[in-house]
C-alpha positions as CSV (number, residue, x, y, z in Angstrom):
1,X,39.6,-20.5,-6.6
2,X,38.5,-20.8,-3.0
3,X,35.0,-22.6,-2.6
4,X,33.4,-19.6,-1.0
5,X,34.6,-17.1,-3.6
6,X,32.8,-19.6,-7.0
7,X,30.7,-17.1,-8.8
8,X,27.1,-18.3,-9.4
9,X,27.2,-15.6,-11.9
10,X,29.8,-14.3,-14.2
11,X,30.1,-11.7,-17.2
12,X,32.0,-12.1,-19.9
13,X,33.1,-9.0,-22.3
14,X,29.5,-8.3,-22.1
15,X,29.0,-5.4,-24.7
16,X,25.0,-3.8,-24.6
17,X,23.4,-0.8,-25.8
18,X,20.0,0.5,-26.5
19,X,20.4,1.8,-30.2
20,X,24.1,3.5,-30.4
21,X,24.0,4.6,-27.1
22,X,26.6,1.8,-25.6
23,X,25.2,1.1,-21.8
24,X,28.4,-1.6,-20.9
25,X,31.9,-2.2,-22.8
26,X,33.2,-5.2,-22.9
27,X,32.1,-5.7,-19.2
28,X,33.7,-8.6,-17.1
29,X,32.3,-9.3,-13.7
30,X,31.2,-11.9,-11.0
31,X,29.1,-12.8,-8.6
32,X,30.6,-14.8,-5.7
33,X,27.9,-18.4,-4.6
34,X,26.3,-17.9,-1.3
35,X,27.6,-13.9,-1.0
36,X,25.9,-10.6,-1.0
37,X,26.6,-8.5,-3.7
38,X,26.4,-4.9,-4.0
39,X,26.4,-3.0,-7.8
40,X,26.6,0.7,-7.3
41,X,27.7,3.5,-9.3
42,X,26.3,6.8,-10.9
43,X,22.5,6.9,-12.4
44,X,22.1,5.7,-15.7
45,X,25.3,3.5,-15.5
46,X,23.6,0.1,-16.7
47,X,23.3,-1.0,-12.8
48,X,19.5,-2.5,-13.6
49,X,20.3,-3.2,-17.0
50,X,22.8,-5.9,-15.4
51,X,19.8,-7.4,-13.2
52,X,17.8,-7.5,-16.8
53,X,20.5,-9.5,-18.7
54,X,21.0,-12.1,-15.4
55,X,17.0,-12.4,-16.1
56,X,17.8,-12.3,-20.0
57,X,14.8,-9.6,-20.2
58,X,17.6,-8.2,-22.1
59,X,20.4,-10.0,-24.5
60,X,23.7,-8.5,-25.3
61,X,25.3,-7.4,-28.7
62,X,28.1,-9.7,-27.5
63,X,29.6,-11.5,-24.9
64,X,28.4,-14.2,-22.5
65,X,26.2,-14.2,-19.1
66,X,26.6,-17.3,-17.3
67,X,24.4,-18.4,-14.7
68,X,25.7,-21.8,-12.9
69,X,27.8,-22.0,-15.6
70,X,25.3,-21.6,-18.3
71,X,25.1,-18.9,-21.2
72,X,22.1,-16.9,-20.8
73,X,22.0,-15.1,-23.8
74,X,22.0,-18.8,-25.8
75,X,18.6,-20.1,-23.8
76,X,15.6,-20.8,-25.6
77,X,12.6,-20.0,-23.8
78,X,11.9,-22.9,-22.3
79,X,15.4,-22.9,-20.7
80,X,15.1,-19.1,-19.8
81,X,11.5,-20.2,-18.1
82,X,13.0,-22.6,-15.9
83,X,16.5,-20.4,-15.1
84,X,14.0,-18.2,-13.5
85,X,12.5,-20.4,-11.9
86,X,15.9,-20.7,-9.6
87,X,16.0,-16.9,-9.2
88,X,13.6,-14.3,-7.1
89,X,13.6,-10.5,-8.2
90,X,12.6,-8.0,-5.8
91,X,11.5,-4.6,-8.3
92,X,12.3,-0.9,-7.5
93,X,8.9,0.1,-5.2
94,X,8.1,-3.6,-5.1
95,X,5.8,-3.7,-7.9
96,X,2.8,-6.1,-6.0
97,X,0.1,-6.7,-7.7
98,X,-2.5,-3.8,-7.1
99,X,-6.0,-5.8,-7.1
100,X,-4.3,-8.7,-5.3
101,X,-4.2,-9.0,-1.2
102,X,-0.5,-9.7,0.7
103,X,-1.2,-13.0,1.0
104,X,-2.5,-13.6,-3.0
105,X,1.0,-11.6,-4.3
106,X,3.4,-14.3,-2.3
107,X,1.2,-17.0,-3.4
108,X,1.2,-16.0,-6.8
109,X,4.7,-17.5,-7.9
110,X,3.8,-20.9,-6.0
111,X,0.3,-21.1,-8.0
112,X,2.5,-20.4,-11.2
113,X,5.4,-22.5,-10.7
114,X,4.2,-25.8,-8.6
115,X,1.5,-27.9,-8.4
116,X,1.4,-27.5,-4.3
117,X,-1.8,-28.0,-2.4
118,X,-3.4,-24.7,-1.3
119,X,-2.7,-26.2,2.4
120,X,0.7,-26.3,1.5
121,X,0.6,-23.3,-0.3
122,X,-0.8,-21.3,2.8
123,X,2.4,-23.0,5.1
124,X,4.9,-21.6,3.1
125,X,2.9,-18.3,2.0
126,X,2.7,-17.5,6.1
127,X,6.1,-18.4,6.7
128,X,7.9,-16.3,4.0
129,X,5.8,-13.2,5.4
130,X,6.6,-14.2,8.9
131,X,10.6,-14.1,7.9
132,X,10.1,-10.2,6.8
133,X,8.1,-9.7,9.8
134,X,4.5,-8.9,7.8
135,X,2.6,-12.6,9.0
136,X,-0.1,-10.4,10.5
137,X,-0.4,-8.6,7.4
138,X,-2.0,-11.2,5.2
139,X,-5.5,-10.1,4.6
140,X,-4.4,-6.0,3.8
141,X,-4.6,-5.0,0.5
142,X,-1.2,-3.3,-1.6
143,X,-3.5,0.2,-0.6
144,X,-3.1,-0.3,2.4
145,X,0.7,-0.9,3.9
146,X,3.3,1.3,3.9
147,X,6.2,1.8,1.1
148,X,8.3,-0.3,3.8
149,X,6.0,-2.8,4.7
150,X,5.2,-2.9,0.2
151,X,9.2,-3.9,-0.4
152,X,8.5,-6.3,2.7
153,X,5.5,-8.3,1.1
154,X,8.1,-8.2,-2.2
155,X,10.9,-9.6,-0.5
156,X,8.6,-12.3,0.8
157,X,7.4,-13.0,-2.5
158,X,11.0,-13.1,-4.5
159,X,12.0,-15.7,-2.0
160,X,8.3,-17.5,-2.0
161,X,10.1,-20.5,-4.3
162,X,13.6,-20.6,-2.6
163,X,15.5,-19.4,-4.6
164,X,19.2,-19.5,-5.2
165,X,19.8,-16.1,-6.5
166,X,17.4,-13.0,-5.2
167,X,18.1,-9.5,-7.1
168,X,16.8,-6.7,-5.6
169,X,16.3,-3.4,-7.6
170,X,17.4,-0.1,-5.6
171,X,15.9,-1.8,-2.3
172,X,16.1,1.0,-0.1
173,X,15.2,3.5,-2.7
174,X,12.3,6.2,-0.5
175,X,12.4,4.4,2.4
176,X,12.9,5.7,5.9
177,X,15.5,5.3,8.3
178,X,13.9,2.8,10.2
179,X,12.6,0.8,7.3
180,X,16.1,1.3,5.9
181,X,18.0,-0.2,8.1
182,X,15.0,-3.4,8.3
183,X,15.3,-4.3,4.3
184,X,19.1,-4.3,4.8
185,X,19.3,-6.7,8.1
186,X,16.9,-8.6,6.0
187,X,19.1,-9.1,2.5
188,X,21.6,-9.9,5.1
189,X,19.7,-12.1,7.3
190,X,18.1,-13.8,4.6
191,X,21.2,-14.2,2.7
192,X,22.9,-16.2,5.4
193,X,19.8,-18.3,6.7
194,X,18.0,-19.5,2.7
195,X,21.8,-20.3,1.7
196,X,21.3,-17.3,-0.9
197,X,23.4,-15.6,-3.5
198,X,21.9,-11.8,-3.4
199,X,22.7,-8.7,-5.6
200,X,21.1,-5.6,-5.1
201,X,21.6,-2.0,-6.3
202,X,22.0,0.3,-4.5
203,X,23.1,4.3,-4.2
204,X,23.3,4.5,0.0
205,X,26.5,3.8,0.7
206,X,26.7,3.4,4.3
207,X,24.1,1.1,4.5
208,X,25.7,-1.2,1.5
209,X,29.3,-0.9,2.5
210,X,28.0,-2.3,5.6
211,X,25.9,-5.6,4.5
212,X,28.2,-6.6,1.7
213,X,30.7,-9.1,0.9
214,X,31.4,-8.2,-2.7
215,X,30.8,-4.5,-4.2
216,X,31.5,-3.3,-8.0
217,X,31.1,0.1,-9.3
218,X,30.2,0.4,-12.6
219,X,31.1,3.7,-14.5
220,X,31.4,4.8,-18.5
221,X,29.9,1.6,-19.4
222,X,33.1,-0.1,-17.4
223,X,33.8,-2.0,-14.4
224,X,35.2,0.8,-12.1
225,X,36.4,-1.5,-9.8
226,X,34.7,-4.5,-7.8
227,X,36.3,-6.0,-4.3
228,X,35.4,-6.2,-0.9
229,X,34.1,-3.3,0.3
230,X,37.1,-2.5,2.7
231,X,38.7,-2.7,-0.7
232,X,36.2,-0.6,-2.8
233,X,37.2,2.0,0.0
234,X,40.9,1.9,-0.5
235,X,40.6,2.6,-3.7
236,X,43.1,4.8,-5.5
237,X,40.6,5.1,-9.0
238,X,39.8,8.7,-8.6
239,X,35.9,8.0,-9.6
240,X,35.7,5.5,-7.6
241,X,37.0,7.7,-4.8
242,X,35.2,10.6,-5.3
243,X,31.8,8.2,-5.5
244,X,32.2,6.1,-2.5
245,X,33.5,10.1,-1.0
246,X,30.3,11.9,-2.0
247,X,32.4,14.6,-3.5
248,X,30.7,17.0,-5.9
249,X,33.8,17.4,-8.4
250,X,35.5,15.2,-10.0
251,X,35.8,12.7,-12.8
252,X,32.2,13.4,-12.8
253,X,31.8,16.9,-13.2
254,X,29.4,19.3,-11.5
255,X,29.3,21.7,-14.6
256,X,27.7,19.9,-17.5
257,X,29.6,20.8,-20.8
258,X,29.3,23.9,-22.3
259,X,30.5,26.8,-23.6
260,X,33.0,28.9,-21.1
261,X,32.0,31.4,-18.7
262,X,33.9,33.9,-21.2
263,X,31.8,32.9,-24.2
264,X,28.3,32.9,-22.6
265,X,29.1,36.1,-20.6
266,X,31.0,38.1,-22.8
267,X,33.4,38.6,-20.3
268,X,37.1,40.0,-21.5
269,X,35.8,40.4,-25.3
270,X,35.9,44.0,-25.9
271,X,33.0,46.1,-27.1
């Protein structure tokens, strides 16, 4: 395999579910090192679950989740804590600490995971905020910034420790077109300039396919397809075709299964 395609993350025959409900069934996928990978699919298909499995919040019933060759499912607490120190996470809607300023939110992981001096922490925080265009907002509170700004502050916090991997859970959700474009550009630019590996969950087709190097589409607990954006666009799989082209009906039916029209309305039934 070419070096550019060596995987930082691999799922090998991973099965996971909540109670009796299977969410992922014998899933195998890979996230190429140094690339931007998009994780797509219908709502409830297990995309956020994939991120939680990578971070070790959830453990699979069977199979492996490899992070840089090490199985996350077999890590003890100390090993998992060390692995998470190499990961950054941007939660859906930012999840900033409401009682901490923008500056203190970004400084939090530095204080939690390092013994750096306050002078060095200050320099790092301002550099990370500058990278997302928000150095001037350092003294504001989360309640004083817009939704798009909050997402960018959360991104600055996610990259504070210079992680190898950054995970984004629906970074475009609820954003206006300008904020969405900024968020997409930041994911691409920060990945390239910092030498990151990025994986993000998204439903926004146009921006996602424009910035991703690798796309994985989940459906019915399986990987429907994975490959380059162009390969995904050209997929002959009927479900992938429906998803990429936003078609109303197809393998994912418009009508939820139920009794026929004739049964419900008594059509064609003799009085």
